[in-house]
C-alpha positions as CSV (number, residue, x, y, z in Angstrom):
1,X,123.0,169.0,-3.0
2,X,123.3,167.4,-6.6
3,X,120.8,165.1,-8.1
4,X,123.4,162.0,-7.9
5,X,123.3,162.9,-4.0
6,X,119.6,163.2,-3.4
7,X,117.3,160.6,-2.1
8,X,113.5,160.6,-2.5
9,X,110.7,158.4,-0.7
10,X,107.5,157.6,-2.5
11,X,104.7,156.4,-0.4
12,X,101.3,155.0,-1.9
13,X,99.4,152.2,-1.0
14,X,98.6,151.3,-4.8
15,X,101.7,149.1,-6.5
16,X,100.8,150.6,-9.8
17,X,101.6,154.0,-8.6
18,X,104.8,153.1,-7.2
19,X,105.9,151.1,-10.1
20,X,105.1,154.0,-12.2
21,X,107.0,156.6,-10.0
22,X,109.9,154.3,-9.7
23,X,110.1,154.0,-13.6
24,X,109.8,157.6,-14.0
25,X,112.6,158.6,-11.4
26,X,114.8,155.6,-12.4
27,X,115.1,156.6,-16.1
28,X,114.9,160.3,-15.8
29,X,117.2,161.1,-12.7
30,X,119.9,159.6,-10.7
31,X,118.2,160.0,-7.4
32,X,118.3,157.2,-5.3
33,X,114.6,155.8,-5.1
34,X,112.9,154.6,-1.8
35,X,109.3,153.4,-1.7
36,X,106.7,152.4,0.7
37,X,103.2,150.9,0.5
38,X,102.4,151.4,4.2
39,X,102.7,155.0,5.8
40,X,103.3,153.3,9.1
41,X,106.4,151.5,7.8
42,X,107.5,154.6,5.9
43,X,107.5,156.4,9.3
44,X,109.6,153.6,10.8
45,X,112.1,153.8,7.9
46,X,112.2,157.6,8.2
47,X,113.2,157.4,11.9
48,X,116.4,155.6,10.7
49,X,117.2,156.9,7.3
50,X,117.3,160.6,6.4
51,X,115.8,161.5,2.8
52,X,115.7,164.6,0.8
53,X,112.3,164.7,-0.5
54,X,109.0,162.5,0.1
55,X,106.0,162.2,-2.3
56,X,103.0,160.9,-0.6
57,X,99.6,159.9,-1.7
58,X,96.7,161.5,-0.1
59,X,94.0,158.7,0.4
60,X,95.8,155.3,2.1
61,X,94.0,153.1,4.3
62,X,96.2,153.4,7.2
63,X,96.4,157.1,7.6
64,X,95.8,160.0,5.0
65,X,98.4,162.0,3.3
66,X,97.9,165.0,5.3
67,X,98.3,163.0,8.6
68,X,101.5,161.1,7.4
69,X,103.2,164.1,6.1
70,X,102.7,165.8,9.5
71,X,104.6,162.9,11.3
72,X,107.2,163.2,8.4
73,X,107.6,167.1,9.4
74,X,108.1,166.0,13.0
75,X,110.8,163.6,12.1
76,X,112.6,165.4,9.5
77,X,111.7,169.2,9.4
78,X,114.0,170.2,6.2
79,X,112.6,167.2,4.1
80,X,110.9,168.4,1.0
81,X,107.2,167.3,1.4
82,X,105.0,166.6,-2.1
83,X,101.2,165.4,-2.0
84,X,99.6,163.6,-4.9
85,X,96.0,164.2,-4.4
86,X,92.7,163.2,-6.6
87,X,90.4,165.9,-7.7
88,X,88.0,165.3,-4.9
89,X,90.7,165.7,-2.3
90,X,92.1,168.9,-3.7
91,X,89.9,171.3,-1.2
92,X,91.4,169.4,1.8
93,X,95.0,169.7,0.5
94,X,94.9,173.3,0.0
95,X,93.7,173.8,3.5
96,X,96.4,171.5,5.1
97,X,99.2,173.4,3.0
98,X,100.1,175.5,6.1
99,X,99.6,172.7,8.8
100,X,101.9,170.1,6.8
101,X,104.3,172.8,5.2
102,X,103.7,171.4,1.9
103,X,106.2,172.2,-0.9
104,X,103.7,171.5,-3.5
105,X,100.7,169.3,-4.4
106,X,99.9,167.8,-7.6
107,X,96.3,166.4,-8.9
108,X,96.4,162.7,-10.4
109,X,96.7,161.7,-12.8
110,X,99.8,163.8,-12.8
111,X,102.1,165.1,-15.5
112,X,105.5,163.4,-15.5
113,X,107.3,166.6,-16.7
114,X,105.5,168.4,-14.2
115,X,106.3,166.1,-11.5
116,X,110.0,166.2,-12.2
117,X,110.0,169.8,-12.4
118,X,108.6,170.1,-8.9
119,X,111.1,167.6,-7.4
120,X,114.1,169.3,-9.1
121,X,112.8,172.5,-7.8
122,X,112.2,171.5,-4.4
123,X,115.5,169.7,-4.2
124,X,117.2,173.0,-5.2
125,X,115.5,175.1,-2.7
126,X,116.3,172.6,0.2
127,X,120.0,172.7,-1.1
128,X,119.5,176.7,-0.9
129,X,117.8,176.4,2.4
130,X,120.9,174.1,3.8
131,X,123.3,176.5,2.5
132,X,121.6,179.7,3.9
133,X,121.6,177.8,7.1
134,X,125.2,176.9,7.0
135,X,126.0,180.8,6.5
136,X,123.7,181.8,9.0
137,X,125.5,179.7,11.6
138,X,129.0,181.1,10.2
139,X,127.6,184.7,10.6
140,X,126.5,183.9,14.1
141,X,129.8,182.2,14.7
142,X,131.6,185.4,13.4
143,X,129.3,187.7,15.3
144,X,130.1,185.7,18.4
145,X,133.8,185.8,18.2
146,X,133.9,189.4,17.0
147,X,131.6,190.2,20.5
148,X,134.3,188.1,22.1
149,X,137.0,190.0,20.7
150,X,135.3,193.2,21.5
151,X,135.2,192.4,25.1
152,X,138.8,191.3,25.0
153,X,139.9,194.6,23.4
154,X,137.8,196.7,25.7
155,X,139.5,194.9,28.9
156,X,142.9,195.3,27.1
157,X,142.0,199.3,26.8
158,X,141.5,199.1,30.5
159,X,144.5,197.2,31.5
160,X,146.3,199.8,29.1
161,X,144.8,202.9,30.8
162,X,145.8,201.6,34.1
163,X,149.3,201.5,33.3
164,X,149.3,205.4,32.6
165,X,150.1,207.5,35.6
166,X,146.5,208.3,37.5
167,X,148.1,211.5,38.6
168,X,151.4,213.7,38.6
169,X,153.6,214.1,41.4
170,X,153.6,217.5,43.2
171,X,157.1,218.7,42.3
172,X,158.6,222.0,43.3
173,X,158.4,224.8,40.4
174,X,156.7,222.5,37.9
175,X,153.1,221.4,37.2
176,X,152.4,218.7,34.5
177,X,149.5,217.9,32.2
178,X,148.5,215.4,29.7
179,X,146.2,214.0,26.7
180,X,146.1,210.6,25.6
181,X,143.9,209.4,22.8
182,X,144.6,206.1,21.1
183,X,143.3,205.7,17.6
184,X,141.9,202.6,18.2
185,X,140.7,200.9,21.4
186,X,144.2,200.1,22.3
187,X,147.4,201.9,21.1
188,X,151.2,202.2,21.2
189,X,151.7,205.4,22.7
190,X,152.7,205.7,26.5
191,X,154.1,208.0,29.1
192,X,155.1,207.3,32.7
193,X,157.3,209.2,35.5
194,X,159.5,207.7,38.0
195,X,160.9,209.3,41.1
196,X,164.5,210.3,41.4
197,X,166.2,211.6,44.6
198,X,165.4,215.2,43.8
199,X,162.8,215.1,41.2
200,X,161.3,212.8,38.5
201,X,162.3,211.4,35.2
202,X,159.4,211.4,32.5
203,X,159.4,209.2,29.5
204,X,157.2,209.7,26.4
205,X,156.9,207.0,23.9
206,X,155.6,205.7,20.6
207,X,155.7,202.1,19.8
208,X,155.7,201.4,16.2
209,X,152.4,200.5,14.9
210,X,148.7,200.5,16.4
211,X,146.6,197.6,18.1
212,X,147.5,194.6,19.9
213,X,151.1,194.1,19.3
214,X,152.0,197.7,19.9
215,X,150.0,197.9,23.2
216,X,151.7,194.5,24.4
217,X,155.0,196.3,23.8
218,X,154.1,199.4,25.7
219,X,153.5,197.1,28.9
220,X,156.9,195.7,28.3
221,X,158.1,199.1,27.9
222,X,156.8,200.3,31.1
223,X,158.3,197.5,33.1
224,X,161.5,197.9,31.5
225,X,161.2,201.9,32.0
226,X,160.4,201.3,35.7
227,X,163.5,198.9,36.3
228,X,165.9,201.2,34.4
229,X,165.0,204.2,36.2
230,X,165.7,202.7,39.5
231,X,169.4,202.5,38.2
232,X,169.7,205.6,36.1
233,X,168.3,209.2,36.5
234,X,170.3,210.6,34.0
235,X,168.4,210.6,30.4
236,X,171.2,209.3,28.3
237,X,172.0,206.1,30.8
238,X,168.5,205.7,31.0
239,X,167.9,205.4,27.3
240,X,171.3,203.3,26.8
241,X,169.9,200.8,29.6
242,X,166.3,200.6,28.2
243,X,167.6,200.2,24.8
244,X,170.0,197.2,25.9
245,X,166.8,195.4,27.4
246,X,164.3,196.2,24.6
247,X,166.9,195.2,21.9
248,X,167.0,191.7,23.7
249,X,163.6,190.9,24.3
250,X,161.6,192.9,21.4
251,X,160.5,190.9,17.9
252,X,162.6,191.9,14.9
253,X,161.1,195.1,13.6
254,X,159.8,196.2,16.6
255,X,160.9,199.4,18.2
256,X,159.8,202.5,20.4
257,X,160.4,206.2,19.9
258,X,160.9,207.5,22.9
259,X,162.3,211.1,25.2
260,X,163.5,211.0,28.4
261,X,163.7,214.1,30.7
262,X,165.0,214.6,34.3
263,X,163.5,217.2,35.9
264,X,164.4,218.3,39.4
265,X,162.7,220.1,42.1
266,X,163.4,223.7,42.2
267,X,165.4,223.8,39.4
268,X,165.2,225.6,35.8
269,X,167.3,222.8,34.1
270,X,165.5,220.1,32.7
271,X,167.9,217.1,31.2
272,X,166.7,215.7,27.7
273,X,167.6,212.9,25.8
274,X,165.9,211.6,22.4
275,X,165.4,208.2,20.9
276,X,163.5,209.1,17.7
277,X,160.6,211.2,19.2
278,X,159.5,214.4,17.4
279,X,161.4,217.2,18.8
280,X,159.8,219.0,21.8
281,X,159.0,222.4,22.0
282,X,159.4,225.1,24.7
283,X,156.8,227.8,24.8
284,X,158.7,231.3,26.3
285,X,156.4,233.3,28.2
286,X,158.1,236.2,25.9
287,X,156.3,234.7,23.0
288,X,159.1,232.9,21.7
289,X,158.6,229.3,20.3
290,X,161.8,227.1,20.9
291,X,162.1,224.0,18.9
292,X,164.8,221.7,20.8
293,X,166.5,219.7,18.1
294,X,168.3,216.6,19.2
295,X,168.1,213.3,17.4
296,X,168.8,209.8,18.6
297,X,168.1,206.2,17.7
298,X,164.7,204.3,18.4
299,X,164.9,202.0,21.3
300,X,165.3,198.3,20.6
301,X,166.3,198.8,17.0
302,X,170.0,199.0,17.3
303,X,172.5,198.3,20.0
304,X,173.3,201.1,22.0
305,X,177.0,201.8,20.7
306,X,175.8,201.9,17.0
307,X,174.4,205.3,17.3
308,X,175.1,207.0,20.4
309,X,172.6,209.2,22.5
310,X,173.0,212.7,23.3
311,X,171.8,214.8,25.8
312,X,170.6,218.7,25.9
313,X,170.0,220.9,28.9
314,X,166.6,222.9,28.4
315,X,166.5,226.0,30.6
316,X,162.8,226.8,31.7
317,X,162.0,230.0,32.7
318,X,159.3,231.1,34.8
319,X,155.9,230.6,33.0
320,X,157.6,228.4,30.3
321,X,155.9,225.1,29.1
322,X,158.0,222.4,27.6
323,X,155.6,220.9,25.1
324,X,156.3,217.1,24.3
325,X,154.1,214.6,22.4
326,X,154.4,211.5,19.6
327,X,153.8,212.1,16.1
328,X,149.9,211.3,16.1
329,X,149.2,215.1,16.5
330,X,151.4,216.0,13.6
331,X,150.3,213.4,11.2
332,X,146.7,214.6,11.2
333,X,146.0,215.5,7.6
334,X,143.1,217.9,6.1
335,X,142.2,215.1,3.5
336,X,144.2,217.2,0.6
337,X,147.5,215.5,1.6
338,X,148.7,218.5,4.0
339,X,149.6,217.7,7.6
340,X,149.0,219.5,10.7
341,X,152.7,219.3,11.7
342,X,154.0,221.1,8.5
343,X,150.8,223.5,8.1
344,X,150.0,224.6,11.6
345,X,151.7,222.9,14.6
346,X,154.2,225.5,15.1
347,X,152.1,228.6,14.4
348,X,149.5,227.2,16.8
349,X,152.0,226.5,19.7
350,X,153.6,230.0,19.0
351,X,150.2,231.5,19.5
352,X,149.7,229.9,22.8
353,X,153.0,231.2,24.5
354,X,152.1,232.3,28.0
355,X,149.3,229.8,28.4
356,X,149.9,227.1,30.9
357,X,150.4,223.6,29.8
358,X,146.8,222.3,30.2
359,X,145.7,225.2,27.9
360,X,148.3,224.7,25.5
361,X,147.5,220.7,25.2
362,X,143.4,221.5,24.9
363,X,144.0,224.3,22.2
364,X,146.6,222.5,20.0
365,X,144.3,219.4,19.8
366,X,141.3,221.6,19.4
367,X,143.1,223.1,16.3
368,X,144.3,219.5,15.1
369,X,140.9,218.1,15.2
370,X,139.4,221.1,13.3
371,X,142.5,221.0,10.8
372,X,141.7,217.4,10.0
373,X,137.8,218.1,9.6
374,X,136.9,216.2,12.4
375,X,137.8,212.8,10.7
376,X,139.1,209.9,13.0
377,X,142.7,210.3,14.4
378,X,145.2,208.4,11.9
379,X,147.3,207.7,14.7
380,X,147.5,207.6,18.6
381,X,147.9,211.1,20.1
382,X,150.0,211.2,23.4
383,X,150.8,214.7,24.4
384,X,152.6,215.9,27.9
385,X,153.1,219.4,28.9
386,X,155.4,220.7,31.8
387,X,154.8,224.1,32.9
388,X,157.5,225.9,34.9
389,X,155.7,227.8,37.6
390,X,155.5,231.7,37.9
391,X,157.8,233.2,40.5
């Protein structure tokens, strides 16, 4: 509130006092000065006009200054209230400070500089209160919006979780296990299975980015996968079909890394095609760790004929475990720039050869968290293990 914008009301039944104060504020300030000789008339004016500060005499015939300022407080609680009082009235004025909410009182005869200082400081305080009130309202609004956003994110997280398989199918010769842990409330990692005539097709994917946009893209990805899987049960054909559909609808710069696996009941052969996901591993019961090196372009980034997809057949022996996941677990760092993928992932998996898929996932994640010194996950983690049943 600037001085030019401020308005003050002077109420006193003595014309000499009104004239003196009017002259003081007119000459020394740029305030808009209003005045009244009757407090009842002043209250009528205040019911229609807002002012920033009121100066009232204490002894007036119609009502005293304390009674008048109480009514002012009811009409305009934020208005600064100043009382002029004679020496004999000082005790009553002090007692009434809390009831009226006086900003200050000044004894007659007053000192002009002291009165000017009180008025200036009072107006500054009112301005600060107004600004503080506005900031509090802004913070309350932000808090409400934040709470609403949290509720929306919680709902989105529940929706996204509902897109993941509730369980795994019973498939002759195979058992499935998984771990899905987003780095935020919602993430961009995803996996799903679709039935085929003689088995299932498994898709593991990682949409670029995190948060809402990535989560929305996983919803689209699920729909595309389910539709494409009804037409294609071979990994390469499936990824080509999904790529065409996603390339047509994903925003520019959005894409999804993915890997598709065709698993047939009772068969030791697993068909595999890759679309930019980290290479999967096979943990052999003999203690060997095989990394299945096969590259491919991410889904939705290029048209299918730009870089063709390739396939590989994985032979899973009795007790072998196929371990596949997004890059989230490999990107866990130890705080010194070293990544779990580079330092320990392969040695940890090799040490777990001979265990079933559920144990492999559990122990690998445990070691990764320890490697990262229990820090929050930098990326979503999505792991799937497929164990070939022992003969």
